[in-house]
Every structure is written in structure tokens, then in C-alpha cells.
Steps between C-alpha positions, in 0.01 A plus 500: 500500500664830391576784748243776507615862508357527851707203625815641338454836677441321831819298467700813419353679803584203721858494372531877557371464859749225572784717372392789719481267800851367437633853461345591833670207670837592352460864594402439860689180569170345615457127497318360200249297699236742628409289803857447619561689826746785529827373646653707780832412664638616836866505604566491874810591697420258783285198581122533496501376857715784637189656659627839390566672166477201268207351692309828458572509125386141464175574683447780249568262211246250631237768549548634147479152347182432695344827382572418137422129529526335160636816340843516667743218575789585732830337580788597728868432553631551853848556644632677189824687588542865402786414266553452129330162539168677541526610136489134396189443711321806359598413144384141541155614611472732199610225260228273638230746404444664836318821408547687829810463719523646851845524662460569870833639622722801427801297387319364192464843339790506253447140392129561441573814300734299275252217438214746440687639198515153348130424553300810403166316505538389863397721792770530767429643847782559747448552873678785685711610204498814287591404142220490243449432130209465259429151635659541845324655798574516872298449815551538871307556820559780750646280771612812685135571585476168681837561668379839628187341650706229670718778637198665659427174684867451590530851642207433727614154609873538565614523862870552430454755223725288279364358175677271254471408133640183346588646162569316176693691232582875517292624207260799513196278557640361826652829621162664435326238715744545790443875485120469482497258794704749704281794402188310600650409837629849574163653409365346822824465698756768398790349697493162326809389310539234231798289408536263203705187447556416133504131398562561125237249403126499445453154645745346744328384822830434677639848437164659579496328838859605575417862415194495725700352788773764460250782533313339788831479687530879453165567667271502197154383603301547175623361168397566141651323201548556130585135442278213398503221757313481834832458687478848655157452657602150614808644669292776659265242650792296630668802662191671639501809279256619230502491120290544187400290203647639179327460161257249652348387828766323709295463818509122490878523539513791743209420730470758778813679370323588172361856533360544147597444138556716195322289238552540125223423253664458159183367345366852436790561262508153344129506430525846344790406272353168387158657447656765278690240296186291454311809383784607267536833681831442679757777469827576675416605856695558818276397789582608855194416705449506874237530770271706276477227235479211747853379432629563856325462834574458871324186618509204738547689825622273776356456851779714650396805297263718707172609345595867507828432315317297236246781465775760456677293232176449310420872520841579352440240228164656415664843486757368250220345295312830494810694395509694828828347622829427327778339707762727342339838568725746682647622710751216463872512572765251397709331768756783493233754589483653152152585376384239252157644435336812644180511700195454280706369207512136386783305341396417145504155342818575308690565821345202675596267216865594547501547877847452642503678839393410849255727676554639849468222755669228295838402641799371304586550134379365170736234358691609190 
């Protein structure tokens, strides 16, 4: 039976539609099978069971995958060192067709930037860094807001007036948190001092414990940490002092020593990014979200924290959320007594991103 003109036109239209569809796939890098879920990969600096930084990121990954059930498929690689080897890991994910790659630590920045150039149709998101490209964005949470709120509690709870921070690596993020913790404490107890012991690692329970013990021996009775394991709160419980959960609730490790926790909710960022990719509206963005966006909160107050102290901390949190309070509003002096910011003025994000000074009340010096 010969083709009719109508059938010939239909076949040509079908062929034209198929060509347009293929061109769309090539242009966007999208998978050819419409029902195949979007692949998102996560690269972690530590183990998912660290109960700190990596644990919080992994909770965010799980929440995002649950929200986009059937539309997004996630995978993760843990314990990836911040060395040249991370480039291999990032590149391997891209080669396997992972459409969105999240790298969750500062030391992956240069490697991710390099791989992003080689895979222009893949979306790369780097946590805590500053380099961007057409297909490379950054994201972070304002951990200093949580540190400030913990400081308010610490300033009210200390009996010796000596606070301690188990610090990881001397980069602006960590220095900023030490400063915010001190400012929060001194806002309710002006004579408080803070000292830090640096362990030069994000996750090393042994070194974290040793640092906590060293400060306890010096009279510190309230400890904060910018490290990832629960070793600090465990040591506090053992030695009869007080401590805080960092990045997640650590009360099951700290018991009565656990005063509260600064909890990070990465899901608000992961869900936003993945939703934008699914809707084909993703563009290079530098997220820095905090209490206002629901990315940071003070939670899980322990039985040793009085009701009035909890109420004060929550009032300060609500003031931050409403834009009525910023932890780095002056007057603020550095530890030498020099004015850092005048009364009524606030340090801007550019300064905070590069912060490299201790505020008044912090003892010791920043490692070079």
C-alpha cells in the first residue's frame, strides 16, 4: 500500500521532533531516558558516622533524596582527603554521569574548579569555598550564628570565666566561629575569656580529647568545638565540665554535660539546588544561609541548662532571624584593643569571609 501525503508529512514531523529532542539532550547533558532519575553525588571529608560535619551533610542528602523520591538518586563517598586524590574522585563521578556533584569541604575547591572546566554540562557545588564558574557554585551556612548563641549560654553557665574551643584548622571559618562564640559569651558576661587549642584536623577523636583535657587542666569549665567527633562532649562528661554539640545533637554522648547544640540543616540548600536543576533553572549561586533560612539553629538543650538561659538564647536566635541582631555588630575590638568595628556598624560578609583576627577576650595567637 503506497504512502499517502499525510503519512509522509507525519513521518517527517516525527523525525524532526526526534532531532530536536536529541539536540536538547546534547545541549543540556541530560540523560536520554526521561524517567531516569537525576544523579547527585556527595564527597565527604569524614565518615558519615562522625556525628558532626559529615553526619549533618549526610542527613541533608537523605532529606533531599526523600523529598524528590523517584526523581533524584544520590550517592556519596566518605573519607576523601583534601589532596590531589580528591580530583580523581570528583572526575570519576562526572565520568559516570553524575549530573550534580557536591563537595563538602574547603580543601576540595581547586580540584573541583579543575574538573568543572572539563565537564561543562555537570553542575558542581563546593561547600565553604569562594571560586565560581559557569557550572560551579558555592554554598555554606553561617556557623558563626550558632557559635554566638552557644557563647550566650556559655557566658551564663561558666563559673571560672574560662571558656575553651577545640579548633580544627586555622582558616577564616574557624577563626570566625571562635570570635562569635567569645562575643556571645561576653555579651552576657564581659569578663569571660576564651582560649583555643588547634588539632589541625577536622576529625581526630584522640587529638580532640587531648585538647579538651589540656584546657580543662587550665580551669576551662565550658567547651565548644569546631571539630567533628563527639570526643569533646564525652570528655566533658567524664571530667565534670560542660560542652556543646557542634553541627548536630551530641546529647547522647554528653549526657548531663551537654548544654545545647548548634545544629546545621543542609537540606534547605540541597533541596533548593536539586529543585533548580530538575526545573532547568539552576544558575551559578553563592549561598550563605543561616538562622533566617533555617540552616542553623540552637537546639537540644540539656537538663543542666536553666530555663531562663534557654529562653535568652532563643530570644537572641529569634532576633538574628528577624534581622535585629548580628553577632558582629560593634563596638568590637580585636585582642590588642584596636577598634575592629565601631558602635552601630557591622562587619560585612567580605570581611567575615576572610576573617583572620581574634576579638578582645580571646587569648593566644592564631597559628601561622
